[in-house]
ZADO-1210 file (C-alpha; in nm, 4 decimals, padded with zeros to 6 digits):
<atoms>
<atom x="-01.1492" y="-01.3382" z="08.6454" code="UNK" pos="1"/>
<atom x="-01.4482" y="-01.4824" z="08.8272" code="UNK" pos="2"/>
<atom x="-01.4315" y="-01.6249" z="09.1781" code="UNK" pos="3"/>
<atom x="-01.5968" y="-01.9533" z="09.2714" code="UNK" pos="4"/>
<atom x="-01.6169" y="-02.1844" z="09.5690" code="UNK" pos="5"/>
<atom x="-01.5275" y="-02.5530" z="09.5656" code="UNK" pos="6"/>
<atom x="-01.7279" y="-02.7047" z="09.8493" code="UNK" pos="7"/>
<atom x="-01.7060" y="-03.0503" z="10.0051" code="UNK" pos="8"/>
<atom x="-01.9923" y="-03.2930" z="09.9416" code="UNK" pos="9"/>
<atom x="-01.9843" y="-03.4453" z="10.2893" code="UNK" pos="10"/>
<atom x="-01.7975" y="-03.4859" z="10.6145" code="UNK" pos="11"/>
<atom x="-01.8553" y="-03.5892" z="10.9722" code="UNK" pos="12"/>
<atom x="-02.0460" y="-03.2767" z="11.0772" code="UNK" pos="13"/>
<atom x="-02.1831" y="-03.1566" z="10.7427" code="UNK" pos="14"/>
<atom x="-02.5577" y="-03.1911" z="10.6830" code="UNK" pos="15"/>
<atom x="-02.7294" y="-03.1508" z="10.3487" code="UNK" pos="16"/>
<atom x="-02.9025" y="-02.8395" z="10.4869" code="UNK" pos="17"/>
<atom x="-02.5574" y="-02.6946" z="10.5635" code="UNK" pos="18"/>
<atom x="-02.4541" y="-02.7355" z="10.1998" code="UNK" pos="19"/>
<atom x="-02.7698" y="-02.5684" z="10.0699" code="UNK" pos="20"/>
<atom x="-02.7196" y="-02.2808" z="10.3151" code="UNK" pos="21"/>
<atom x="-02.3602" y="-02.2372" z="10.1938" code="UNK" pos="22"/>
<atom x="-02.4795" y="-02.2183" z="09.8344" code="UNK" pos="23"/>
<atom x="-02.7421" y="-01.9572" z="09.9153" code="UNK" pos="24"/>
<atom x="-02.4937" y="-01.7522" z="10.1183" code="UNK" pos="25"/>
<atom x="-02.2383" y="-01.7639" z="09.8375" code="UNK" pos="26"/>
<atom x="-02.4583" y="-01.5523" z="09.6121" code="UNK" pos="27"/>
<atom x="-02.5269" y="-01.2957" z="09.8843" code="UNK" pos="28"/>
<atom x="-02.1545" y="-01.2751" z="09.9640" code="UNK" pos="29"/>
<atom x="-02.0611" y="-01.1950" z="09.6037" code="UNK" pos="30"/>
<atom x="-01.9169" y="-01.5220" z="09.4767" code="UNK" pos="31"/>
<atom x="-01.9651" y="-01.6053" z="09.1088" code="UNK" pos="32"/>
<atom x="-02.0045" y="-01.9824" z="09.1305" code="UNK" pos="33"/>
<atom x="-02.0546" y="-02.2822" z="09.3575" code="UNK" pos="34"/>
<atom x="-01.8950" y="-02.6116" z="09.2581" code="UNK" pos="35"/>
<atom x="-01.9412" y="-02.9256" z="09.4675" code="UNK" pos="36"/>
<atom x="-01.7198" y="-03.2302" z="09.4974" code="UNK" pos="37"/>
<atom x="-01.8736" y="-03.5481" z="09.3584" code="UNK" pos="38"/>
<atom x="-01.8041" y="-03.8565" z="09.5695" code="UNK" pos="39"/>
<atom x="-02.0253" y="-04.1549" z="09.6500" code="UNK" pos="40"/>
<atom x="-01.8309" y="-04.1849" z="09.9752" code="UNK" pos="41"/>
<atom x="-01.6640" y="-03.8683" z="10.1057" code="UNK" pos="42"/>
<atom x="-01.2862" y="-03.8956" z="10.1128" code="UNK" pos="43"/>
<atom x="-01.2362" y="-03.8218" z="10.4844" code="UNK" pos="44"/>
<atom x="-01.3577" y="-04.0108" z="10.7908" code="UNK" pos="45"/>
<atom x="-01.5061" y="-04.3496" z="10.8663" code="UNK" pos="46"/>
<atom x="-01.8384" y="-04.3981" z="10.6854" code="UNK" pos="47"/>
<atom x="-01.8839" y="-04.0194" z="10.6573" code="UNK" pos="48"/>
<atom x="-02.2135" y="-03.8554" z="10.5645" code="UNK" pos="49"/>
<atom x="-02.2045" y="-03.7875" z="10.1897" code="UNK" pos="50"/>
<atom x="-02.4536" y="-03.5930" z="09.9791" code="UNK" pos="51"/>
<atom x="-02.5431" y="-03.6042" z="09.6108" code="UNK" pos="52"/>
<atom x="-02.4157" y="-03.2840" z="09.4453" code="UNK" pos="53"/>
<atom x="-02.6876" y="-03.2589" z="09.1808" code="UNK" pos="54"/>
<atom x="-02.9707" y="-03.2719" z="09.4318" code="UNK" pos="55"/>
<atom x="-02.7951" y="-03.0136" z="09.6485" code="UNK" pos="56"/>
<atom x="-02.7352" y="-02.7868" z="09.3492" code="UNK" pos="57"/>
<atom x="-03.0995" y="-02.8203" z="09.2455" code="UNK" pos="58"/>
<atom x="-03.2007" y="-02.6912" z="09.5890" code="UNK" pos="59"/>
<atom x="-02.9488" y="-02.4058" z="09.5656" code="UNK" pos="60"/>
<atom x="-03.0799" y="-02.3158" z="09.2177" code="UNK" pos="61"/>
<atom x="-03.4251" y="-02.2534" z="09.3643" code="UNK" pos="62"/>
<atom x="-03.2864" y="-01.9952" z="09.6080" code="UNK" pos="63"/>
<atom x="-03.0394" y="-01.8096" z="09.3851" code="UNK" pos="64"/>
<atom x="-03.0523" y="-01.6013" z="09.0687" code="UNK" pos="65"/>
<atom x="-02.6989" y="-01.5366" z="08.9520" code="UNK" pos="66"/>
<atom x="-02.4247" y="-01.7807" z="09.0536" code="UNK" pos="67"/>
<atom x="-02.2956" y="-02.0606" z="08.8312" code="UNK" pos="68"/>
<atom x="-02.3635" y="-02.4129" z="08.9617" code="UNK" pos="69"/>
<atom x="-02.1716" y="-02.7326" z="08.8905" code="UNK" pos="70"/>
<atom x="-01.9214" y="-02.9929" z="09.0052" code="UNK" pos="71"/>
<atom x="-01.5446" y="-03.0129" z="09.0270" code="UNK" pos="72"/>
<atom x="-01.4984" y="-03.2909" z="08.9477" code="UNK" pos="73"/>
<atom x="-01.7394" y="-03.5731" z="08.8533" code="UNK" pos="74"/>
<atom x="-01.5703" y="-03.9069" z="08.7818" code="UNK" pos="75"/>
<atom x="-01.7302" y="-03.9807" z="08.4456" code="UNK" pos="76"/>
<atom x="-01.6142" y="-04.3476" z="08.4332" code="UNK" pos="77"/>
<atom x="-01.8393" y="-04.4323" z="08.7294" code="UNK" pos="78"/>
<atom x="-02.1408" y="-04.2543" z="08.5808" code="UNK" pos="79"/>
<atom x="-02.3623" y="-04.3362" z="08.2840" code="UNK" pos="80"/>
<atom x="-02.3029" y="-04.0357" z="08.0542" code="UNK" pos="81"/>
<atom x="-02.6686" y="-04.0276" z="07.9450" code="UNK" pos="82"/>
<atom x="-02.7932" y="-04.0225" z="08.3062" code="UNK" pos="83"/>
<atom x="-02.5433" y="-03.7525" z="08.3970" code="UNK" pos="84"/>
<atom x="-02.6506" y="-03.5489" z="08.0933" code="UNK" pos="85"/>
<atom x="-03.0153" y="-03.5744" z="08.1988" code="UNK" pos="86"/>
<atom x="-02.9292" y="-03.4496" z="08.5491" code="UNK" pos="87"/>
<atom x="-02.7194" y="-03.1604" z="08.4192" code="UNK" pos="88"/>
<atom x="-02.9855" y="-03.0551" z="08.1658" code="UNK" pos="89"/>
<atom x="-03.2475" y="-03.0590" z="08.4404" code="UNK" pos="90"/>
<atom x="-03.0281" y="-02.8331" z="08.6545" code="UNK" pos="91"/>
<atom x="-02.9750" y="-02.6055" z="08.3539" code="UNK" pos="92"/>
<atom x="-03.3511" y="-02.5515" z="08.3314" code="UNK" pos="93"/>
<atom x="-03.4022" y="-02.5205" z="08.7071" code="UNK" pos="94"/>
<atom x="-03.1297" y="-02.2553" z="08.7231" code="UNK" pos="95"/>
<atom x="-03.2356" y="-02.0821" z="08.3995" code="UNK" pos="96"/>
<atom x="-02.9036" y="-02.1436" z="08.2281" code="UNK" pos="97"/>
<atom x="-02.6471" y="-02.1454" z="08.5089" code="UNK" pos="98"/>
<atom x="-02.5388" y="-02.5112" z="08.5090" code="UNK" pos="99"/>
<atom x="-02.2062" y="-02.6662" z="08.4209" code="UNK" pos="100"/>
<atom x="-02.0199" y="-02.9901" z="08.4807" code="UNK" pos="101"/>
<atom x="-01.6540" y="-03.0824" z="08.5147" code="UNK" pos="102"/>
<atom x="-01.5458" y="-03.4407" z="08.4494" code="UNK" pos="103"/>
<atom x="-01.2320" y="-03.6459" z="08.4975" code="UNK" pos="104"/>
<atom x="-01.1048" y="-04.0001" z="08.5467" code="UNK" pos="105"/>
<atom x="-01.1781" y="-03.9777" z="08.9191" code="UNK" pos="106"/>
<atom x="-00.9737" y="-03.9479" z="09.2344" code="UNK" pos="107"/>
<atom x="-00.7655" y="-04.2666" z="09.2787" code="UNK" pos="108"/>
<atom x="-00.8407" y="-04.2421" z="09.6517" code="UNK" pos="109"/>
<atom x="-01.2196" y="-04.2450" z="09.5914" code="UNK" pos="110"/>
<atom x="-01.3507" y="-04.5322" z="09.8014" code="UNK" pos="111"/>
<atom x="-01.6710" y="-04.5295" z="09.5990" code="UNK" pos="112"/>
<atom x="-01.4908" y="-04.6952" z="09.3074" code="UNK" pos="113"/>
<atom x="-01.3651" y="-05.0261" z="09.4401" code="UNK" pos="114"/>
<atom x="-01.6389" y="-05.0513" z="09.7044" code="UNK" pos="115"/>
<atom x="-01.9063" y="-05.0786" z="09.4347" code="UNK" pos="116"/>
<atom x="-01.7072" y="-05.2765" z="09.1818" code="UNK" pos="117"/>
<atom x="-01.6257" y="-04.9809" z="08.9561" code="UNK" pos="118"/>
<atom x="-01.3104" y="-04.9977" z="08.7422" code="UNK" pos="119"/>
<atom x="-01.0012" y="-04.8773" z="08.9282" code="UNK" pos="120"/>
<atom x="-00.7445" y="-04.9423" z="08.6562" code="UNK" pos="121"/>
<atom x="-00.6316" y="-04.6035" z="08.5240" code="UNK" pos="122"/>
<atom x="-00.6052" y="-04.7197" z="08.1624" code="UNK" pos="123"/>
<atom x="-00.9651" y="-04.8471" z="08.1674" code="UNK" pos="124"/>
<atom x="-01.0988" y="-04.5328" z="08.3350" code="UNK" pos="125"/>
<atom x="-00.9111" y="-04.3113" z="08.0892" code="UNK" pos="126"/>
<atom x="-01.0646" y="-04.4985" z="07.7952" code="UNK" pos="127"/>
<atom x="-01.4122" y="-04.4628" z="07.9488" code="UNK" pos="128"/>
<atom x="-01.3560" y="-04.0897" z="08.0008" code="UNK" pos="129"/>
<atom x="-01.2406" y="-04.0383" z="07.6415" code="UNK" pos="130"/>
<atom x="-01.5429" y="-04.2201" z="07.5044" code="UNK" pos="131"/>
<atom x="-01.7929" y="-04.0823" z="07.7519" code="UNK" pos="132"/>
<atom x="-01.6768" y="-03.7226" z="07.7041" code="UNK" pos="133"/>
<atom x="-01.7813" y="-03.7162" z="07.3384" code="UNK" pos="134"/>
<atom x="-02.1193" y="-03.8663" z="07.4257" code="UNK" pos="135"/>
<atom x="-02.1757" y="-03.6207" z="07.7119" code="UNK" pos="136"/>
<atom x="-02.0792" y="-03.3143" z="07.5062" code="UNK" pos="137"/>
<atom x="-02.3181" y="-03.4157" z="07.2286" code="UNK" pos="138"/>
<atom x="-02.6106" y="-03.4816" z="07.4615" code="UNK" pos="139"/>
<atom x="-02.5588" y="-03.1546" z="07.6507" code="UNK" pos="140"/>
<atom x="-02.5852" y="-02.9694" z="07.3210" code="UNK" pos="141"/>
<atom x="-02.9209" y="-03.1220" z="07.2388" code="UNK" pos="142"/>
<atom x="-02.7728" y="-03.3146" z="06.9485" code="UNK" pos="143"/>
<atom x="-02.9128" y="-03.6406" z="06.8188" code="UNK" pos="144"/>
<atom x="-02.6318" y="-03.8746" z="06.9105" code="UNK" pos="145"/>
<atom x="-02.5391" y="-04.2032" z="06.7504" code="UNK" pos="146"/>
<atom x="-02.2560" y="-04.3832" z="06.9215" code="UNK" pos="147"/>
<atom x="-02.1327" y="-04.7401" z="06.9487" code="UNK" pos="148"/>
<atom x="-01.8145" y="-04.7837" z="07.1466" code="UNK" pos="149"/>
<atom x="-01.6432" y="-05.0246" z="07.3792" code="UNK" pos="150"/>
<atom x="-01.8228" y="-04.8865" z="07.6843" code="UNK" pos="151"/>
<atom x="-02.1282" y="-04.6842" z="07.5740" code="UNK" pos="152"/>
<atom x="-02.4009" y="-04.6880" z="07.3128" code="UNK" pos="153"/>
<atom x="-02.6550" y="-04.4378" z="07.1825" code="UNK" pos="154"/>
<atom x="-02.8902" y="-04.5145" z="06.8941" code="UNK" pos="155"/>
<atom x="-02.9823" y="-04.1762" z="06.7443" code="UNK" pos="156"/>
<atom x="-03.0958" y="-04.0336" z="07.0780" code="UNK" pos="157"/>
<atom x="-03.1528" y="-03.6673" z="07.1670" code="UNK" pos="158"/>
<atom x="-03.2404" y="-03.5546" z="07.5190" code="UNK" pos="159"/>
<atom x="-03.5337" y="-03.3119" z="07.5267" code="UNK" pos="160"/>
<atom x="-03.5779" y="-03.0401" z="07.6143" code="UNK" pos="161"/>
<atom x="-03.2392" y="-02.9198" z="07.4978" code="UNK" pos="162"/>
<atom x="-03.0184" y="-02.6894" z="07.7023" code="UNK" pos="163"/>
<atom x="-03.1103" y="-02.3362" z="07.8034" code="UNK" pos="164"/>
<atom x="-02.7525" y="-02.2332" z="07.7234" code="UNK" pos="165"/>
<atom x="-02.6320" y="-02.2178" z="07.3662" code="UNK" pos="166"/>
<atom x="-02.4773" y="-02.4116" z="07.2061" code="UNK" pos="167"/>
<atom x="-02.4605" y="-02.6421" z="07.5096" code="UNK" pos="168"/>
<atom x="-02.4129" y="-02.6645" z="07.8838" code="UNK" pos="169"/>
<atom x="-02.0412" y="-02.5955" z="07.9364" code="UNK" pos="170"/>
<atom x="-01.8227" y="-02.8973" z="08.0089" code="UNK" pos="171"/>
<atom x="-01.4874" y="-02.8639" z="08.1866" code="UNK" pos="172"/>
<atom x="-01.2231" y="-03.1340" z="08.2098" code="UNK" pos="173"/>
<atom x="-01.0261" y="-03.1837" z="08.5305" code="UNK" pos="174"/>
<atom x="-00.6928" y="-03.3500" z="08.5870" code="UNK" pos="175"/>
<atom x="-00.3213" y="-03.3110" z="08.6365" code="UNK" pos="176"/>
<atom x="-00.1273" y="-03.1180" z="08.3741" code="UNK" pos="177"/>
<atom x="00.1471" y="-03.3779" z="08.4193" code="UNK" pos="178"/>
<atom x="-00.0760" y="-03.6005" z="08.2047" code="UNK" pos="179"/>
<atom x="-00.0728" y="-03.4840" z="07.8419" code="UNK" pos="180"/>
<atom x="-00.4144" y="-03.6427" z="07.7831" code="UNK" pos="181"/>
<atom x="-00.5793" y="-03.3824" z="08.0085" code="UNK" pos="182"/>
<atom x="-00.5027" y="-03.1002" z="07.7660" code="UNK" pos="183"/>
<atom x="-00.6163" y="-03.3100" z="07.4712" code="UNK" pos="184"/>
<atom x="-00.9492" y="-03.3881" z="07.6401" code="UNK" pos="185"/>
<atom x="-01.0034" y="-03.0303" z="07.7558" code="UNK" pos="186"/>
<atom x="-00.9623" y="-02.9013" z="07.4010" code="UNK" pos="187"/>
<atom x="-01.2736" y="-03.1034" z="07.3075" code="UNK" pos="188"/>
<atom x="-01.4757" y="-02.9312" z="07.5792" code="UNK" pos="189"/>
<atom x="-01.5201" y="-02.5763" z="07.7123" code="UNK" pos="190"/>
<atom x="-01.2729" y="-02.5442" z="07.9948" code="UNK" pos="191"/>
<atom x="-01.0133" y="-02.7031" z="08.2165" code="UNK" pos="192"/>
<atom x="-00.9858" y="-02.7481" z="08.5945" code="UNK" pos="193"/>
<atom x="-00.6155" y="-02.8309" z="08.6236" code="UNK" pos="194"/>
<atom x="-00.3937" y="-02.9278" z="08.9117" code="UNK" pos="195"/>
<atom x="-00.0191" y="-02.9742" z="08.8973" code="UNK" pos="196"/>
<atom x="00.0467" y="-03.3000" z="09.0777" code="UNK" pos="197"/>
<atom x="-00.0823" y="-03.6484" z="09.0028" code="UNK" pos="198"/>
<atom x="-00.0503" y="-03.7228" z="09.3758" code="UNK" pos="199"/>
<atom x="-00.3767" y="-03.5793" z="09.5085" code="UNK" pos="200"/>
<atom x="-00.2472" y="-03.5814" z="09.8674" code="UNK" pos="201"/>
<atom x="00.0080" y="-03.3155" z="09.7746" code="UNK" pos="202"/>
<atom x="-00.0363" y="-02.9579" z="09.6617" code="UNK" pos="203"/>
<atom x="00.1533" y="-02.7055" z="09.4541" code="UNK" pos="204"/>
<atom x="00.0205" y="-02.3732" z="09.3241" code="UNK" pos="205"/>
<atom x="00.0475" y="-02.2832" z="08.9585" code="UNK" pos="206"/>
<atom x="00.2715" y="-01.9873" z="08.8884" code="UNK" pos="207"/>
<atom x="00.1485" y="-01.7091" z="08.6625" code="UNK" pos="208"/>
<atom x="00.3994" y="-01.8196" z="08.3980" code="UNK" pos="209"/>
<atom x="00.2661" y="-02.1763" z="08.4106" code="UNK" pos="210"/>
<atom x="-00.0886" y="-02.0477" z="08.3685" code="UNK" pos="211"/>
<atom x="00.0237" y="-01.8386" z="08.0722" code="UNK" pos="212"/>
<atom x="00.1766" y="-02.1473" z="07.9094" code="UNK" pos="213"/>
<atom x="-00.1389" y="-02.3476" z="07.9828" code="UNK" pos="214"/>
<atom x="-00.3633" y="-02.0838" z="07.8250" code="UNK" pos="215"/>
<atom x="-00.1420" y="-02.0765" z="07.5169" code="UNK" pos="216"/>
<atom x="-00.1768" y="-02.4544" z="07.4767" code="UNK" pos="217"/>
<atom x="-00.5585" y="-02.4463" z="07.4837" code="UNK" pos="218"/>
<atom x="-00.8185" y="-02.3166" z="07.2348" code="UNK" pos="219"/>
<atom x="-00.8668" y="-01.9401" z="07.2375" code="UNK" pos="220"/>
<atom x="-01.2451" y="-01.9788" z="07.2434" code="UNK" pos="221"/>
<atom x="-01.5014" y="-02.2474" z="07.3160" code="UNK" pos="222"/>
<atom x="-01.7990" y="-02.3502" z="07.1054" code="UNK" pos="223"/>
<atom x="-02.0102" y="-02.0464" z="07.2005" code="UNK" pos="224"/>
<atom x="-01.7333" y="-01.8027" z="07.1110" code="UNK" pos="225"/>
<atom x="-01.6610" y="-01.7147" z="07.4748" code="UNK" pos="226"/>
<atom x="-01.3071" y="-01.7438" z="07.6143" code="UNK" pos="227"/>
<atom x="-01.2009" y="-02.0972" z="07.6955" code="UNK" pos="228"/>
<atom x="-01.2326" y="-02.1374" z="08.0719" code="UNK" pos="229"/>
<atom x="-00.9196" y="-02.1966" z="08.2777" code="UNK" pos="230"/>
<atom x="-01.0275" y="-02.2526" z="08.6397" code="UNK" pos="231"/>
<atom x="-00.7273" y="-02.2373" z="08.8737" code="UNK" pos="232"/>
<atom x="-00.7250" y="-02.3060" z="09.2471" code="UNK" pos="233"/>
<atom x="-00.8766" y="-02.5757" z="09.4604" code="UNK" pos="234"/>
<atom x="-00.7259" y="-02.4827" z="09.7939" code="UNK" pos="235"/>
<atom x="-00.8199" y="-02.2786" z="10.1000" code="UNK" pos="236"/>
<atom x="-00.7359" y="-01.9098" z="10.1236" code="UNK" pos="237"/>
<atom x="-00.3919" y="-01.8354" z="10.2634" code="UNK" pos="238"/>
<atom x="-00.3720" y="-01.6230" z="10.5806" code="UNK" pos="239"/>
<atom x="-00.1800" y="-01.3387" z="10.4124" code="UNK" pos="240"/>
<atom x="-00.4647" y="-01.1810" z="10.2174" code="UNK" pos="241"/>
<atom x="-00.2442" y="-00.9110" z="10.0713" code="UNK" pos="242"/>
<atom x="-00.0127" y="-01.1702" z="09.9153" code="UNK" pos="243"/>
<atom x="-00.3109" y="-01.3787" z="09.8104" code="UNK" pos="244"/>
<atom x="-00.4749" y="-01.0855" z="09.6340" code="UNK" pos="245"/>
<atom x="-00.1507" y="-01.0094" z="09.4483" code="UNK" pos="246"/>
<atom x="-00.1203" y="-01.3743" z="09.3446" code="UNK" pos="247"/>
<atom x="-00.4767" y="-01.3787" z="09.2098" code="UNK" pos="248"/>
<atom x="-00.4130" y="-01.0601" z="09.0144" code="UNK" pos="249"/>
<atom x="-00.1123" y="-01.2277" z="08.8509" code="UNK" pos="250"/>
<atom x="-00.3243" y="-01.5324" z="08.7583" code="UNK" pos="251"/>
<atom x="-00.5908" y="-01.3107" z="08.6025" code="UNK" pos="252"/>
<atom x="-00.3284" y="-01.1253" z="08.4000" code="UNK" pos="253"/>
<atom x="-00.1920" y="-01.4625" z="08.2819" code="UNK" pos="254"/>
<atom x="-00.5333" y="-01.5603" z="08.1429" code="UNK" pos="255"/>
<atom x="-00.7073" y="-01.7560" z="08.4186" code="UNK" pos="256"/>
<atom x="-01.0840" y="-01.7057" z="08.3917" code="UNK" pos="257"/>
<atom x="-01.1771" y="-01.8525" z="08.7327" code="UNK" pos="258"/>
<atom x="-01.0194" y="-01.8786" z="09.0764" code="UNK" pos="259"/>
<atom x="-01.1698" y="-02.1591" z="09.2864" code="UNK" pos="260"/>
<atom x="-01.1357" y="-02.1361" z="09.6649" code="UNK" pos="261"/>
<atom x="-01.1903" y="-02.4592" z="09.8572" code="UNK" pos="262"/>
<atom x="-01.4201" y="-02.4897" z="10.1584" code="UNK" pos="263"/>
<atom x="-01.3365" y="-02.8238" z="10.3255" code="UNK" pos="264"/>
<atom x="-01.5594" y="-03.0177" z="10.5616" code="UNK" pos="265"/>
<atom x="-01.5425" y="-02.8851" z="10.9148" code="UNK" pos="266"/>
<atom x="-01.7425" y="-02.6999" z="11.1747" code="UNK" pos="267"/>
<atom x="-02.0497" y="-02.5631" z="10.9921" code="UNK" pos="268"/>
<atom x="-02.0100" y="-02.2197" z="11.1536" code="UNK" pos="269"/>
<atom x="-01.6512" y="-02.1967" z="11.0279" code="UNK" pos="270"/>
<atom x="-01.7594" y="-02.3036" z="10.6806" code="UNK" pos="271"/>
<atom x="-02.0281" y="-02.0331" z="10.6767" code="UNK" pos="272"/>
<atom x="-01.7722" y="-01.7744" z="10.7887" code="UNK" pos="273"/>
<atom x="-01.5356" y="-01.8749" z="10.5067" code="UNK" pos="274"/>
<atom x="-01.8115" y="-01.8201" z="10.2515" code="UNK" pos="275"/>
<atom x="-01.9500" y="-01.5029" z="10.4129" code="UNK" pos="276"/>
<atom x="-01.6210" y="-01.3141" z="10.3858" code="UNK" pos="277"/>
<atom x="-01.6624" y="-01.3094" z="10.0080" code="UNK" pos="278"/>
<atom x="-01.4017" y="-01.3286" z="09.7321" code="UNK" pos="279"/>
<atom x="-01.0698" y="-01.1433" z="09.7211" code="UNK" pos="280"/>
<atom x="-01.1074" y="-00.9108" z="09.4229" code="UNK" pos="281"/>
</atoms>
């Protein structure tokens, strides 16, 4: 099981230089991946500083050699799939094949939806995600895509150059496992970033048995023949590191391929310390 960091994309005291420094430090500290939130307006604070994840990741790519780089999670219904695909493909080349993207319907508390006139109705956003996911997956594989749907169109278009990774840049799908559609969408992609509760203000850890059931319900392998990614986590490290290490070992035995530890917005020195301590292996 690989260990990644989920890092905030903004906050009252977080500068863009802080985020780049965290990404660079993550590689030195032994983490396997850096995944940024994707908000137009950060979810905490009044008019908080917020940074674009793809530009930050591009800067991190230039100062690292090994770690995976991506988002958890990009709200696909508020993005043009073709524009997102172009950004992700560019990062794939800048990083020499280390890019990925996770998509979902979007956080219902995301102020960047209603504030800019984006659809907030869940049914509409779910339909846009279903349609946009197929378009995104095709474009990230370098395919020539023809698509005419209710929300998007592509007239025999291929984005060049194609991906560094084969057969495509990996796509993960995020969402609550309480929604059956999340598993259906994830099976069309390369991985899943699940959480248990639809209420994003709450939290509940997956048990090892629940992860085992989740793995059994998903494809055994993705398009490139590698194991289907199951990225569990999304919270800060608990104080009892002995218990935490035992819990992570149980998740790995159950089939989780990633553990994602969250680094929330806060004092930059504390954020650096959280990254510098490295993963619990």
